[in-house]
NULUMLO-844520 format. One record per residue (C-alpha): residue in three letters; x, y, z. Coordinates in nm, 3 decimals. Layout:
% residues N
ALA|X|Y|Z;
...
***
This chain:
% residues 604
MET|-2.737|3.525|2.272;
THR|-2.785|3.416|1.914;
SER|-2.860|3.686|1.661;
THR|-3.175|3.633|1.460;
SER|-3.341|3.803|1.172;
ASP|-3.575|3.964|1.427;
SER|-3.321|4.247|1.428;
ALA|-3.417|4.332|1.071;
PRO|-3.746|4.457|0.926;
THR|-3.996|4.193|0.828;
PRO|-3.968|4.133|0.453;
PRO|-4.271|4.138|0.227;
SER|-4.382|3.813|0.073;
ALA|-4.285|3.896|-0.284;
THR|-3.986|3.696|-0.411;
PRO|-3.764|3.880|-0.662;
THR|-3.665|3.721|-0.990;
PRO|-3.305|3.589|-0.985;
LEU|-3.034|3.751|-1.195;
SER|-2.710|3.580|-1.282;
ALA|-2.494|3.873|-1.386;
VAL|-2.467|4.247|-1.341;
GLY|-2.261|4.519|-1.503;
ARG|-1.957|4.674|-1.342;
ARG|-1.955|5.011|-1.175;
THR|-1.812|5.176|-1.485;
VAL|-2.064|5.449|-1.560;
LEU|-2.201|5.679|-1.294;
GLY|-2.280|5.981|-1.502;
ALA|-2.089|6.191|-1.280;
ALA|-1.126|5.978|2.719;
ALA|-1.200|5.630|2.792;
ALA|-1.131|5.447|3.117;
VAL|-0.850|5.189|3.101;
PRO|-0.990|4.848|3.194;
VAL|-0.810|4.632|3.446;
LEU|-0.674|4.298|3.335;
ALA|-0.844|4.003|3.491;
SER|-0.632|3.860|3.774;
LEU|-0.459|3.531|3.720;
SER|-0.658|3.245|3.857;
GLY|-0.499|2.943|4.015;
THR|-0.346|2.692|3.779;
ALA|-0.501|2.352|3.729;
SER|-0.179|2.154|3.694;
ALA|-0.317|1.867|3.897;
ALA|-0.621|1.827|3.673;
PRO|-0.624|1.584|3.382;
ALA|-0.487|1.735|3.063;
ALA|-0.828|1.731|2.896;
HIS|-0.964|1.965|3.165;
ARG|-0.677|2.212|3.181;
ARG|-0.747|2.568|3.083;
PRO|-0.566|2.686|2.773;
PRO|-0.262|2.900|2.848;
ARG|-0.318|3.269|2.885;
LEU|-0.254|3.471|2.575;
LYS|0.014|3.735|2.582;
GLY|-0.035|4.092|2.474;
GLY|0.195|4.286|2.245;
GLY|0.453|4.133|2.019;
ASP|0.547|4.147|1.654;
LEU|0.308|4.316|1.412;
GLY|0.359|4.062|1.136;
PRO|0.506|4.067|0.785;
ASN|0.244|4.292|0.626;
VAL|0.303|4.579|0.866;
ILE|0.603|4.756|0.714;
VAL|0.774|5.014|0.935;
PHE|1.017|5.278|0.806;
ASP|1.240|5.529|0.976;
PRO|1.428|5.810|0.802;
SER|1.740|5.595|0.772;
THR|1.566|5.293|0.618;
PRO|1.718|5.214|0.277;
GLY|1.501|5.150|-0.027;
ILE|1.177|5.302|0.103;
GLN|1.054|5.405|-0.241;
ALA|1.126|5.063|-0.388;
ARG|0.926|4.894|-0.112;
LEU|0.634|5.132|-0.163;
ASP|0.643|5.069|-0.537;
GLU|0.659|4.692|-0.492;
VAL|0.339|4.683|-0.287;
PHE|0.166|4.930|-0.518;
ALA|0.246|4.714|-0.821;
ARG|0.081|4.423|-0.642;
GLN|-0.222|4.614|-0.516;
GLU|-0.295|4.875|-0.783;
GLU|-0.557|4.664|-0.964;
ASP|-0.617|4.383|-0.712;
GLN|-0.962|4.500|-0.613;
PHE|-1.086|4.176|-0.460;
GLY|-0.761|3.997|-0.382;
PRO|-0.627|3.879|-0.044;
GLY|-0.339|4.129|-0.010;
ARG|-0.352|4.357|0.295;
TYR|-0.075|4.606|0.386;
GLN|-0.001|4.871|0.647;
PHE|0.289|5.115|0.605;
PHE|0.409|5.303|0.913;
PHE|0.653|5.593|0.914;
LYS|0.834|5.664|1.240;
PRO|0.859|6.029|1.344;
GLY|1.111|6.230|1.144;
ALA|1.155|6.383|0.800;
TYR|1.147|6.190|0.474;
HIS|1.244|6.331|0.135;
GLY|1.160|6.256|-0.225;
LEU|0.893|5.992|-0.170;
ASN|0.572|5.919|-0.355;
ALA|0.364|5.660|-0.173;
GLN|0.109|5.546|-0.430;
LEU|-0.168|5.353|-0.261;
GLY|-0.353|5.061|-0.417;
PHE|-0.629|4.846|-0.275;
TYR|-0.620|4.745|0.094;
THR|-0.319|4.964|0.165;
SER|-0.293|5.206|0.457;
VAL|-0.017|5.454|0.531;
SER|0.022|5.622|0.869;
GLY|0.265|5.821|1.078;
LEU|0.370|5.699|1.421;
GLY|0.380|6.033|1.602;
LEU|0.127|6.178|1.844;
SER|0.081|6.466|1.600;
PRO|0.079|6.455|1.218;
ASP|0.358|6.711|1.224;
ASP|0.586|6.463|1.402;
THR|0.622|6.274|1.072;
THR|0.679|6.483|0.761;
ILE|0.706|6.347|0.408;
HIS|0.852|6.590|0.159;
GLY|0.667|6.424|-0.126;
ASP|0.325|6.275|-0.184;
VAL|0.075|6.012|-0.076;
THR|-0.104|5.955|-0.404;
VAL|-0.420|5.792|-0.528;
ASP|-0.488|5.820|-0.901;
ALA|-0.694|5.615|-1.145;
GLY|-0.461|5.521|-1.429;
TRP|-0.544|5.155|-1.374;
PHE|-0.909|5.230|-1.464;
ASP|-0.864|5.476|-1.750;
GLY|-0.895|5.779|-1.525;
ASN|-1.222|5.668|-1.365;
ALA|-1.179|5.699|-0.986;
THR|-1.518|5.553|-0.892;
GLN|-1.364|5.219|-0.790;
ASN|-1.073|5.353|-0.585;
PHE|-1.200|5.189|-0.266;
TRP|-1.035|5.049|0.050;
ARG|-0.721|5.254|0.116;
SER|-0.635|5.516|0.377;
ALA|-0.390|5.782|0.492;
GLU|-0.356|5.894|0.853;
ASN|-0.142|6.099|1.088;
LEU|0.113|6.243|0.845;
ALA|0.231|6.586|0.733;
LEU|0.294|6.620|0.359;
VAL|0.489|6.882|0.168;
PRO|0.372|6.792|-0.185;
ALA|0.644|6.782|-0.448;
ASN|0.461|7.016|-0.686;
GLY|0.253|7.192|-0.423;
THR|-0.055|6.971|-0.465;
ASN|-0.122|6.622|-0.331;
ARG|-0.363|6.402|-0.531;
TRP|-0.622|6.191|-0.347;
ALA|-0.867|6.064|-0.611;
VAL|-1.076|5.815|-0.418;
ALA|-1.423|5.673|-0.390;
GLN|-1.581|5.509|-0.086;
ALA|-1.403|5.347|0.211;
ALA|-1.090|5.562|0.167;
PRO|-1.056|5.780|0.478;
PHE|-0.814|6.071|0.496;
ARG|-0.771|6.131|0.870;
ARG|-0.546|6.342|1.083;
MET|-0.344|6.469|0.788;
HIS|-0.160|6.800|0.747;
ILE|-0.116|6.906|0.384;
ARG|0.128|7.195|0.355;
GLY|-0.007|7.285|0.014;
ASP|-0.316|7.202|-0.190;
LEU|-0.522|6.883|-0.212;
ASN|-0.674|6.757|-0.540;
LEU|-0.953|6.502|-0.501;
ALA|-0.981|6.410|-0.871;
SER|-0.778|6.189|-1.099;
SER|-0.514|6.334|-1.328;
THR|-0.763|6.303|-1.617;
TYR|-1.044|6.457|-1.411;
GLY|-1.264|6.157|-1.485;
TRP|-1.558|6.041|-1.277;
ALA|-1.502|6.029|-0.902;
SER|-1.731|5.924|-0.620;
GLY|-1.588|5.989|-0.274;
GLY|-1.514|6.061|0.003;
TYR|-1.422|6.153|0.363;
ILE|-1.178|6.383|0.544;
ALA|-1.159|6.422|0.922;
ASP|-0.933|6.593|1.176;
SER|-0.710|6.727|0.898;
ARG|-0.555|7.059|0.805;
ILE|-0.507|7.158|0.441;
ASP|-0.310|7.482|0.435;
GLY|-0.396|7.548|0.071;
THR|-0.708|7.484|-0.131;
VAL|-0.907|7.162|-0.164;
GLY|-1.015|7.101|-0.524;
PRO|-1.284|6.833|-0.553;
TYR|-1.331|6.897|-0.927;
SER|-1.514|6.587|-1.059;
GLN|-1.600|6.449|-0.715;
GLN|-1.975|6.401|-0.697;
GLN|-2.001|6.415|-0.318;
TRP|-1.775|6.461|-0.019;
TYR|-1.796|6.490|0.360;
THR|-1.539|6.684|0.564;
ARG|-1.554|6.680|0.944;
GLU|-1.371|6.887|1.206;
SER|-1.086|7.007|0.991;
SER|-0.930|7.328|0.862;
VAL|-0.905|7.423|0.495;
GLY|-0.745|7.723|0.327;
GLY|-1.014|7.717|0.059;
TRP|-1.258|7.499|-0.134;
THR|-1.295|7.545|-0.506;
ASN|-1.616|7.387|-0.638;
ALA|-1.894|7.131|-0.592;
VAL|-2.080|6.884|-0.811;
TRP|-2.379|6.739|-0.621;
ASN|-2.333|6.720|-0.246;
MET|-2.052|6.873|-0.040;
VAL|-2.108|6.858|0.336;
PHE|-1.899|7.015|0.614;
SER|-1.938|6.997|0.992;
GLY|-1.701|7.176|1.228;
VAL|-1.466|7.279|0.944;
GLU|-1.269|7.602|0.973;
GLY|-1.256|7.775|0.636;
ALA|-1.548|7.580|0.492;
PRO|-1.759|7.756|0.229;
ALA|-2.080|7.918|0.348;
GLN|-2.398|7.717|0.329;
SER|-2.555|7.767|-0.011;
PHE|-2.739|7.448|-0.112;
PRO|-2.841|7.382|-0.385;
ASN|-2.633|7.630|-0.585;
PRO|-2.357|7.556|-0.516;
PRO|-2.456|7.244|-0.319;
TYR|-2.277|7.322|0.009;
THR|-2.423|7.205|0.341;
THR|-2.224|7.366|0.622;
LEU|-2.271|7.305|0.994;
ASP|-2.060|7.513|1.234;
THR|-1.990|7.216|1.460;
THR|-2.031|6.840|1.487;
PRO|-2.268|6.750|1.773;
VAL|-2.066|6.457|1.912;
SER|-1.737|6.311|1.794;
ARG|-1.443|6.105|1.912;
GLU|-1.153|6.055|1.675;
LYS|-1.038|5.713|1.569;
PRO|-0.779|5.531|1.786;
PHE|-0.431|5.513|1.635;
LEU|-0.098|5.343|1.692;
TYR|0.200|5.562|1.781;
LEU|0.552|5.533|1.920;
ASP|0.638|5.647|2.272;
GLY|1.015|5.627|2.251;
GLU|1.066|5.273|2.124;
LYS|0.737|5.139|2.261;
TYR|0.413|5.112|2.066;
ARG|0.102|5.252|2.224;
VAL|-0.255|5.309|2.104;
PHE|-0.391|5.658|2.155;
LEU|-0.760|5.692|2.241;
PRO|-0.880|6.044|2.159;
ALA|-1.124|6.207|2.399;
LEU|-1.491|6.267|2.334;
ARG|-1.580|6.611|2.198;
ARG|-1.913|6.791|2.183;
ASN|-2.003|7.068|1.943;
ALA|-1.656|7.021|1.799;
ARG|-1.480|7.238|1.544;
GLY|-1.130|7.219|1.397;
VAL|-0.856|6.961|1.446;
THR|-0.775|6.787|1.774;
TRP|-0.397|6.813|1.741;
GLY|-0.329|7.178|1.663;
ASN|-0.226|7.296|2.010;
GLY|0.018|7.046|2.150;
THR|-0.060|6.699|2.281;
PRO|-0.414|6.591|2.189;
ARG|-0.666|6.517|2.463;
GLY|-0.718|6.153|2.541;
THR|-0.556|5.850|2.700;
SER|-0.334|5.574|2.569;
LEU|-0.275|5.206|2.616;
PRO|0.051|5.013|2.577;
LEU|0.056|4.754|2.301;
GLU|0.094|4.490|2.572;
ARG|-0.273|4.549|2.657;
PHE|-0.366|4.428|2.306;
TYR|-0.374|4.081|2.166;
VAL|-0.190|4.127|1.837;
ALA|-0.395|3.901|1.614;
LYS|-0.256|3.735|1.304;
PRO|-0.446|3.589|1.005;
GLY|-0.533|3.234|1.089;
ASP|-0.630|3.313|1.447;
SER|-0.968|3.159|1.520;
ALA|-1.270|3.331|1.668;
ALA|-1.214|3.118|1.978;
THR|-0.866|3.267|2.016;
LEU|-0.991|3.622|1.967;
ASN|-1.266|3.565|2.221;
ARG|-1.021|3.414|2.469;
ALA|-0.810|3.729|2.441;
LEU|-1.114|3.946|2.502;
GLU|-1.219|3.734|2.799;
GLN|-0.872|3.786|2.949;
GLY|-0.927|4.161|2.935;
LEU|-0.709|4.225|2.632;
HIS|-0.804|4.454|2.346;
LEU|-0.768|4.340|1.984;
LEU|-0.524|4.469|1.725;
LEU|-0.605|4.295|1.396;
THR|-0.294|4.291|1.177;
PRO|-0.343|4.290|0.798;
GLY|-0.499|3.979|0.651;
ILE|-0.819|3.777|0.634;
TYR|-0.973|3.616|0.942;
HIS|-1.237|3.345|0.907;
VAL|-1.459|3.327|1.215;
ASP|-1.691|3.036|1.284;
GLN|-1.853|3.204|1.583;
PRO|-1.912|3.569|1.664;
VAL|-1.632|3.776|1.809;
TRP|-1.792|3.886|2.136;
VAL|-1.705|4.231|2.273;
ASN|-1.856|4.225|2.622;
ARG|-1.628|4.452|2.826;
PRO|-1.669|4.830|2.852;
ASN|-1.405|5.042|2.677;
THR|-1.274|4.756|2.464;
VAL|-1.082|4.859|2.152;
VAL|-1.091|4.652|1.834;
LEU|-0.852|4.821|1.591;
GLY|-0.765|4.691|1.246;
LEU|-0.454|4.767|1.041;
GLY|-0.432|4.753|0.663;
TYR|-0.798|4.660|0.613;
ALA|-0.788|4.345|0.823;
THR|-1.097|4.150|0.715;
LEU|-1.338|3.932|0.912;
VAL|-1.528|3.667|0.713;
PRO|-1.808|3.487|0.900;
ASP|-1.842|3.118|0.822;
ASN|-2.152|2.901|0.854;
GLY|-2.391|3.198|0.871;
VAL|-2.271|3.346|1.200;
THR|-2.256|3.714|1.290;
ALA|-1.896|3.832|1.256;
LEU|-1.888|4.060|1.560;
LYS|-2.127|4.145|1.842;
VAL|-2.100|4.422|2.099;
ALA|-2.273|4.406|2.437;
ASP|-2.475|4.694|2.583;
VAL|-2.169|4.849|2.748;
ASP|-1.996|5.186|2.749;
GLY|-1.712|5.309|2.536;
VAL|-1.637|5.027|2.293;
ARG|-1.432|5.146|1.994;
LEU|-1.450|4.954|1.668;
ALA|-1.219|5.094|1.403;
GLY|-1.038|5.022|1.081;
PHE|-1.152|4.682|0.955;
LEU|-1.365|4.521|0.687;
ILE|-1.636|4.257|0.724;
ASP|-1.688|4.041|0.416;
ALA|-2.006|3.831|0.405;
GLY|-1.960|3.455|0.388;
THR|-2.122|3.212|0.148;
VAL|-2.385|3.101|0.402;
ASN|-2.644|3.367|0.483;
SER|-2.578|3.555|0.808;
PRO|-2.885|3.716|0.970;
VAL|-2.660|4.008|1.070;
LEU|-2.292|4.076|0.999;
LEU|-2.225|4.338|1.269;
GLU|-2.446|4.381|1.576;
VAL|-2.381|4.686|1.795;
GLY|-2.569|4.615|2.115;
PRO|-2.807|4.322|2.161;
ARG|-3.170|4.346|2.065;
GLY|-3.354|4.553|2.328;
ALA|-3.040|4.737|2.444;
SER|-3.148|5.034|2.655;
ARG|-2.858|5.161|2.866;
ASP|-2.764|5.527|2.849;
HIS|-2.420|5.568|2.689;
ALA|-2.431|5.945|2.638;
ALA|-2.120|6.008|2.850;
ASN|-1.914|5.735|2.682;
PRO|-2.069|5.613|2.356;
ILE|-1.976|5.319|2.139;
THR|-1.798|5.439|1.825;
VAL|-1.787|5.260|1.489;
GLN|-1.522|5.421|1.266;
ASP|-1.391|5.316|0.926;
VAL|-1.566|4.982|0.968;
PHE|-1.670|4.871|0.622;
ILE|-1.906|4.590|0.522;
ARG|-1.920|4.413|0.187;
ILE|-2.159|4.154|0.045;
GLY|-2.017|3.988|-0.267;
GLY|-1.747|4.111|-0.502;
ALA|-1.472|3.890|-0.370;
GLY|-1.703|3.592|-0.423;
PRO|-2.059|3.496|-0.332;
GLY|-2.171|3.639|0.001;
ARG|-2.510|3.662|0.165;
ALA|-2.673|3.826|0.464;
THR|-3.015|3.950|0.567;
THR|-2.892|4.270|0.730;
SER|-2.539|4.408|0.722;
MET|-2.526|4.623|1.034;
VAL|-2.773|4.652|1.321;
VAL|-2.725|4.925|1.581;
ASN|-2.925|4.861|1.896;
ALA|-2.710|5.044|2.153;
ARG|-2.815|5.396|2.245;
HIS|-2.590|5.695|2.166;
THR|-2.372|5.499|1.923;
VAL|-2.165|5.718|1.690;
ILE|-2.118|5.577|1.341;
ASP|-1.829|5.781|1.203;
HIS|-1.765|5.692|0.841;
THR|-1.879|5.361|0.708;
TRP|-1.939|5.217|0.363;
VAL|-2.186|4.933|0.369;
TRP|-2.193|4.786|0.018;
ARG|-2.376|4.510|-0.158;
ALA|-2.140|4.464|-0.450;
ASP|-2.250|4.567|-0.799;
HIS|-1.942|4.420|-0.969;
GLY|-1.679|4.154|-0.909;
GLU|-1.730|3.783|-0.843;
GLY|-2.046|3.636|-0.695;
VAL|-2.272|3.923|-0.794;
GLY|-2.639|3.894|-0.887;
TRP|-2.982|3.989|-0.755;
GLU|-3.004|3.662|-0.560;
THR|-2.638|3.553|-0.564;
ASN|-2.523|3.819|-0.316;
ARG|-2.861|3.901|-0.174;
CYS|-2.882|4.126|0.129;
ASP|-3.213|4.294|0.198;
PHE|-3.108|4.565|0.444;
GLY|-2.791|4.769|0.475;
VAL|-2.803|4.950|0.810;
VAL|-3.084|4.912|1.062;
VAL|-3.080|5.150|1.361;
ASN|-3.303|5.047|1.651;
GLY|-3.119|5.233|1.926;
HIS|-3.218|5.582|2.037;
ASP|-2.992|5.890|2.011;
VAL|-2.764|5.743|1.744;
LEU|-2.552|5.981|1.534;
ALA|-2.409|5.898|1.190;
THR|-2.139|6.121|1.043;
GLY|-2.049|6.006|0.695;
LEU|-2.295|5.729|0.608;
PHE|-2.240|5.554|0.274;
VAL|-2.481|5.265|0.207;
GLU|-2.543|5.119|-0.138;
HIS|-2.725|4.865|-0.354;
PHE|-2.936|4.666|-0.108;
ASN|-3.230|4.458|-0.224;
LYS|-3.476|4.645|0.000;
TYR|-3.411|4.934|0.242;
ASP|-3.053|5.059|0.241;
VAL|-3.109|5.233|0.575;
GLN|-3.402|5.174|0.809;
TRP|-3.395|5.399|1.117;
ASN|-3.632|5.293|1.394;
GLY|-3.471|5.467|1.693;
GLU|-3.576|5.804|1.829;
ARG|-3.369|6.122|1.805;
GLY|-3.143|5.987|1.532;
ARG|-2.924|6.223|1.333;
THR|-2.731|6.179|1.009;
ILE|-2.481|6.428|0.870;
PHE|-2.407|6.329|0.509;
PHE|-2.561|6.027|0.342;
GLN|-2.463|5.879|0.005;
ASN|-2.658|5.603|-0.162;
GLU|-2.714|5.422|-0.487;
LYS|-3.009|5.190|-0.525;
ALA|-2.930|4.838|-0.646;
TYR|-2.828|4.844|-1.011;
ASP|-2.931|4.489|-1.079;
ALA|-3.304|4.478|-1.003;
PRO|-3.437|4.260|-1.285;
ASN|-3.771|4.438|-1.323;
GLN|-4.025|4.663|-1.153;
ALA|-4.193|4.374|-0.974;
ALA|-3.868|4.273|-0.804;
ILE|-3.856|4.598|-0.604;
GLN|-4.227|4.646|-0.545;
ASN|-4.288|4.747|-0.182;
GLY|-4.657|4.689|-0.125;
SER|-4.829|4.975|-0.305;
LEU|-4.502|5.169|-0.340;
LYS|-4.263|5.154|-0.631;
GLY|-3.936|5.056|-0.471;
TYR|-3.788|5.071|-0.123;
ALA|-3.660|5.407|-0.003;
ALA|-3.285|5.444|0.032;
TYR|-3.339|5.595|0.378;
LYS|-3.651|5.502|0.570;
VAL|-3.744|5.655|0.907;
GLY|-3.980|5.428|1.101;
ASP|-4.346|5.523|1.100;
HIS|-4.358|5.556|1.480;
VAL|-4.054|5.788|1.509;
THR|-4.131|6.137|1.641;
THR|-3.785|6.300|1.625;
HIS|-3.518|6.263|1.359;
GLU|-3.292|6.496|1.159;
GLY|-3.067|6.467|0.856;
TRP|-2.841|6.701|0.657;
GLY|-2.686|6.668|0.311;
MET|-2.832|6.342|0.182;
GLY|-2.841|6.196|-0.168;
SER|-2.981|5.886|-0.336;
TYR|-2.905|5.789|-0.696;
CYS|-3.048|5.521|-0.923;
TYR|-2.880|5.337|-1.207;
TYR|-3.109|5.051|-1.301;
ASN|-2.892|4.917|-1.579;
VAL|-3.068|4.580|-1.614;
ASP|-3.412|4.738|-1.661;
PRO|-3.384|5.115|-1.722;
THR|-3.765|5.146|-1.723;
ILE|-3.783|5.088|-1.346;
VAL|-3.943|5.372|-1.149;
GLN|-3.851|5.441|-0.787;
HIS|-4.121|5.640|-0.608;
HIS|-3.883|5.826|-0.374;
GLY|-3.537|5.821|-0.225;
PHE|-3.646|5.909|0.130;
ALA|-3.944|5.809|0.341;
ALA|-4.035|5.945|0.683;
PRO|-4.340|6.013|0.899;
GLU|-4.486|6.359|0.852;
ARG|-4.426|6.510|1.194;
PRO|-4.275|6.843|1.301;
GLY|-3.991|6.667|1.484;
VAL|-3.879|6.473|1.175;
ARG|-3.675|6.715|0.967;
PHE|-3.442|6.696|0.670;
HIS|-3.215|6.955|0.513;
HIS|-3.070|6.942|0.163;
LEU|-3.200|6.623|0.002;
MET|-3.147|6.512|-0.356;
VAL|-3.225|6.224|-0.589;
ILE|-3.053|6.167|-0.922;
SER|-3.118|5.940|-1.218;
LEU|-2.778|5.841|-1.353;
SER|-2.794|5.870|-1.731;
GLY|-3.166|5.799|-1.728;
HIS|-3.132|5.440|-1.606;
GLY|-3.449|5.443|-1.397;
GLN|-3.628|5.745|-1.253;
TYR|-3.755|5.882|-0.922;
GLU|-4.108|6.018|-0.897;
CYS|-4.037|6.224|-0.581;
VAL|-3.753|6.312|-0.346;
ILE|-3.908|6.242|-0.003;
ASN|-4.251|6.091|0.054;
ASP|-4.466|6.260|-0.211;
THR|-4.260|6.580|-0.216;
GLY|-4.005|6.697|-0.470;
ALA|-3.990|6.706|-0.849;
PRO|-3.939|6.383|-1.042;
THR|-3.618|6.310|-1.224;
SER|-3.648|6.287|-1.599;
GLY|-3.448|6.224|-1.909;
THR|-3.081|6.136|-1.930;
ASN|-2.919|6.459|-1.813;
THR|-2.822|6.336|-1.463;
VAL|-2.954|6.650|-1.296;
PRO|-3.047|6.637|-0.924;
SER|-3.402|6.688|-0.805;
VAL|-3.373|6.861|-0.469;
VAL|-3.570|6.944|-0.158;
VAL|-3.401|7.215|0.045;
SER|-3.602|7.162|0.363;
TYR|-3.860|6.905|0.475;
PRO|-4.125|6.939|0.594;
***
């Protein structure tokens, strides 16, 4: 099936004015079943060479040069960490991709500073199997203390005993902190306490206090914290032991006792000397970490059940591996695909390491998932190609209708980017058609800085379009699209935490006109939808090309009792553009240059 733009909303006829340049983001004002391998078919040795089937691909094997594995006896660990950091600290749109793994054991005196496209992880079943007496640090010295561009890096499955009692994790979007145990405090701001715009924590335990300080927004899911010190605009918690009580808007805490549905991200670990991938079990109404009481619930697969992909592998090779019944492990690097990667088999795992990146060529969709149970997509980046793709990621074909409640598709730490590394174009970034899909932490971003950036140069009208019913999003970051950032057409959708900025680079009011409305909502619930709910959601505008632009509202939804929102806000960043309302025609307008939220506590 070929993906078409039918998956996206029909665009109005108005054509925006092109813009050749845009300012940088420098001012913000603030348990699955294990599938069976297909049996070997008879060989065709007697057939002519041109008709022979290609040889079967083998699973397992070497993880490649950019997966760097340490054990406690490895010499020169700090020097290797520093070498990669020196390369990646400022290389925001470069090709480097790195994954550090620490084998179980104790490590002393380390400070793993993480730059762009760098992931660090432990190789135990529990974070406490791998303990670093030291730090895993993200700071913002490279950007004069401004942490708003500390994207694309991650830490997972480690215990830390911070050198001075506090670990620093000053990040923005696309920087997950998963399955971590901090035996001390956690500081989410830079050492200068400059602007910060993150972030996401899941399945982690912080024994001490989390200090967000200058962080404008944050989402924490199914974790345990010893304390939480403050809030700026939007702090959201679901299933977090020790979370502050709900008190929005002063302070702006949104606190849910549990998360309705969750399944933690798959991860690589060592079983003796053998690599395996652990697949955490599905949880409902979940609270607290998955690993606190012995072996976590779930199943695992040996690495031999995965095709270990290397940069340069073609889409045809990846699809051949999938057709053989193998899963995909994408090692760090950039993969150009000239046809979609087709995930057609239930329970397939596609797991990326070190921000492995898919780039669709010739306007294809990078990856498509069939209407099947239990697919897990995790830990990779999709970068739009130079030829417009109708859709970059399609989860379920158009019209998908199967019930996946018992074994949903999960999309975790899958990030999408249009422009920044160079010109890129798409109509819609992500379309979710499959029912019961769980989107657990994504940043879908039309670039506002970098190379190939401009109102038409990296055009993408829609960020995330949800057509499937019963879809849940936990940690939804979607920014800067030319029209709707999120359009939700499916019934019974739920979003816990939403962060958005409208496109900075709209050239004028006419360019964003939406019929009789001024601007496209950041989050639009379809007019026919009867049931929908959202918690802790913010939209910000920074129209730096034309600061006189007025956006009517951040949120749009049908006025029905079953469509409900809790804790909404809109913010004008430094007065660059204004909102007239928060949702529909409700909520006070923003005004002036004070960067103060306008809020709606409950709607309707």
